[in-house]
C-alpha positions in Angstrom: 27.9 18.0 43.6 29.8 16.2 46.3 29.3 13.6 48.9 26.4 15.1 50.9 23.9 12.4 49.8 22.6 10.0 52.5 19.9 8.4 50.3 19.7 7.1 46.8 16.9 8.3 44.5 15.8 7.3 41.0 17.7 9.5 38.5 20.7 10.1 40.8 24.1 10.0 39.1 27.1 8.7 41.1 30.7 8.4 40.1 31.6 5.0 41.6 34.6 2.6 41.7 32.9 0.0 39.5 34.1 -3.6 39.3 32.9 -7.1 38.3 30.4 -7.0 41.2 28.7 -4.1 39.3 29.1 -5.8 35.8 32.1 -3.7 34.8 35.4 -5.3 33.9 38.4 -3.1 35.1 41.2 -2.6 32.6 44.6 -4.2 32.7 44.4 -5.7 36.2 43.1 -2.6 37.9 40.8 -3.2 40.9 38.0 -0.9 39.6 37.0 1.4 36.9 35.6 4.9 37.7 32.1 5.0 36.1 29.2 7.4 36.2 26.2 5.2 37.2 22.6 6.5 36.8 20.0 4.9 39.1 17.0 3.7 37.1 15.2 1.5 39.5 15.4 -0.3 42.8 14.2 -3.5 44.5 11.3 -3.0 46.8 13.5 -3.9 49.8 16.2 -1.5 48.7 18.7 -4.3 48.5 19.8 -3.6 44.9 19.6 -0.8 42.4 19.4 -1.2 38.6 21.7 1.3 36.9 23.0 2.3 33.5 26.4 3.9 33.0 28.1 6.4 30.7 30.7 5.2 28.2 33.2 7.4 26.4 32.6 5.8 23.1 31.0 2.8 21.4 33.5 -0.1 21.6 32.2 -1.7 18.4 34.2 -4.9 18.8 32.2 -5.7 22.0 28.8 -4.7 20.7 26.7 -7.4 19.2 25.2 -6.5 15.8 21.9 -4.7 16.2 22.7 -3.5 19.8 23.9 0.0 18.8 20.4 1.3 19.2 20.6 0.6 22.9 23.3 3.3 23.4 22.0 6.9 23.9 24.4 9.6 22.7 24.8 12.4 25.2 26.6 15.7 24.4 29.2 16.9 26.9 27.2 20.2 27.1 24.3 18.4 28.8 26.1 17.6 32.0 28.9 19.7 33.6 30.9 16.6 34.8 31.3 15.3 31.2 34.4 16.5 29.4 33.6 14.8 26.1 30.5 13.5 24.2 29.5 10.1 25.6 27.0 7.3 25.4 24.7 5.8 28.0 24.8 2.0 27.8 21.2 0.8 28.1 21.9 -2.8 26.9 22.0 -4.5 30.3 21.3 -3.0 33.7 24.2 -3.0 36.1 23.5 -3.6 39.8 24.8 -1.6 42.7 24.1 -1.6 46.4 23.1 1.6 48.2 26.4 1.6 50.1 28.4 1.3 46.9 26.5 4.2 45.3 26.7 6.4 48.4 30.5 5.6 48.8 30.9 7.3 45.4 30.6 10.9 44.5 27.1 12.3 43.9 27.2 14.2 40.5 23.6 15.3 40.2 20.4 14.1 38.6 19.7 12.8 35.0 17.4 15.1 33.0 13.9 13.8 32.8 14.0 13.7 28.9 17.1 11.5 29.2 15.7 9.3 31.9 12.6 8.6 29.7 14.8 7.8 26.7 17.0 5.5 28.8 14.1 3.8 30.4 12.6 3.1 26.9 15.8 1.6 25.7 16.4 -0.5 28.9 12.9 -1.9 28.7 13.2 -2.8 25.0 16.7 -4.4 25.3 16.5 -8.2 25.0 19.3 -8.4 27.6 17.1 -7.1 30.4 14.7 -9.7 31.7 11.1 -8.5 32.2 10.9 -10.0 35.7 14.0 -8.2 36.8 12.7 -4.9 35.2 9.4 -5.3 37.1 11.2 -6.0 40.4 13.0 -2.7 39.9 9.8 -0.8 39.2 10.6 -0.4 35.5 
């Protein structure tokens, strides 16, 4: 782990300072929210990356009925940087630039079994447009 990455690869996990630009609303007037972003796909020209992110829990008051299935539970034993059981939000891909990801902290790679499960949920979610998914190679 650490900031030795100079390229972004599918499956990379970065801790970034996420904000509205990345589809994350910071809390209580903060400028950003630290979030673990997992790179799922990228535009052919490398201009944007489609990512999912870890959530500490399911905030049920913000989840539309029927969308719980698009959250993948992950045990904190699966990844050394997690200090509690979490969920991966697969409802809607978040976008990030290469510079935004590389300015964060590289945490490692998502396990293949989790990548496959996330990809399936991302592709099934009605909140991700098929054209956008195809553009990202998903």
